[in-house]
N, C-alpha and C positions, 0 to 999 in steps of 0.2 A: 320683840321694838320697844320693847322698855328702854332696857340699856343704847339702843340708839337711840336716844329722842331729847332733844334737849330746847328750851322753854325759856320763853322771854312773856313782859310785860306784866300782865296781873297770872299766868302761870310756871307755876314751879309742881311737884311732881306730889308731891301734898294736901294741896283745893282736891276743895269738897269736889269742884265741877272738871280738874281730871281724872277725880278718883270716879265720876262715873260716867268722863269717853274711857276708859280707861274697861273698867263691865261693861259699856256699852260693848268695845267692843271684843271681849271672849264669847258675849251671848250672841254674837255671831256668828252664820257659817262660816263654812270655806269660804262660799259662793260668796255671801258678803265679805269677805275680807279682804278673798281678792278681786273683789272693788271697787273696796276704801278702797286697796293700795293704786289700781288706778288710776281714781280719783285725785288722788297724795301726790301720786310721783310718776304717774305715767308709761308705770312695767306692771307688769301679771305677778307680780312672785317675788318677795323685800326674801336678798344674798341669805343661804342657808346660817347653822346657828353654827359660828366658829369664822364665818369669812369677812374684812374685810369688803367694808359696809360704801367704805366712800366718800358718803354724806347721812349723816345722822336726820332722822326726820323732825325738823323744826316748830314744834307751839307756838304760834303767836294771836294775839289780844286779836281778837274782832276791832278789824272801825276805831283802830288805837288812838287817832284821833276825838273819839266820843269821850263829852265827858259825865256824860249827864251817868246816872244813874239807873234809864227805865230799861225795863225789862228785854232781855234778848234773847225773849227764850223763842219771838215770830222772826228770829232771822235763821238766815242758811249759814254753815262753813262754808265756805270758801279753800282755792286752791292756789300751791303756787307747784307742778309738776315740774317748771327747771333747777326749784331749789327746796322738793318733796316737803312743802312750807303749808301749814290747814293753819287758816286763819279758823282758830273756836268759840265762836259769843261762849260768853258765861253762863253756860243752860241752868237749869234750876233745876236743876233734876235727871235719874239715868237718865229718865222716860222717853224724855221731849228731848236731850243725849239723844241716843238711840234712832228716835221719831228724824231729827235733822237731816244726821250721817245716811240713817236709808233712804230716803228723801234724797238730798243728795247725789248717793253712787248710784240709785235707783235713777236716777234723770239727768246726768248729764253724756254726754252722745261720750262712749269707752271712743279710748287709743289704744295705743300700743308704743312704745322708743326702745324696746328687744330687741 
């Protein structure tokens, strides 16, 4: 997935909160990662390695209009399944990132566009 991800806003592949994001995904079970794909893309799985994705996952700054430096730890990620987009708050740790992602994927109504 990393190779098929683009970043905007405060996000870059080397930003600490993005490193937390990828580490949190790596710690998830296969079932939790499947739910993450359903949450963020509305599909059950990603294309197999080497296959064309059609579109890349887009990690964007949560609430891009926010100017304050308040803690983002209380906010949940938001998905845009039509465009495989994820608004990701700038979380303070891997633990907070994983907790918020798991809450989001476990408490969203599942559906599949496959």
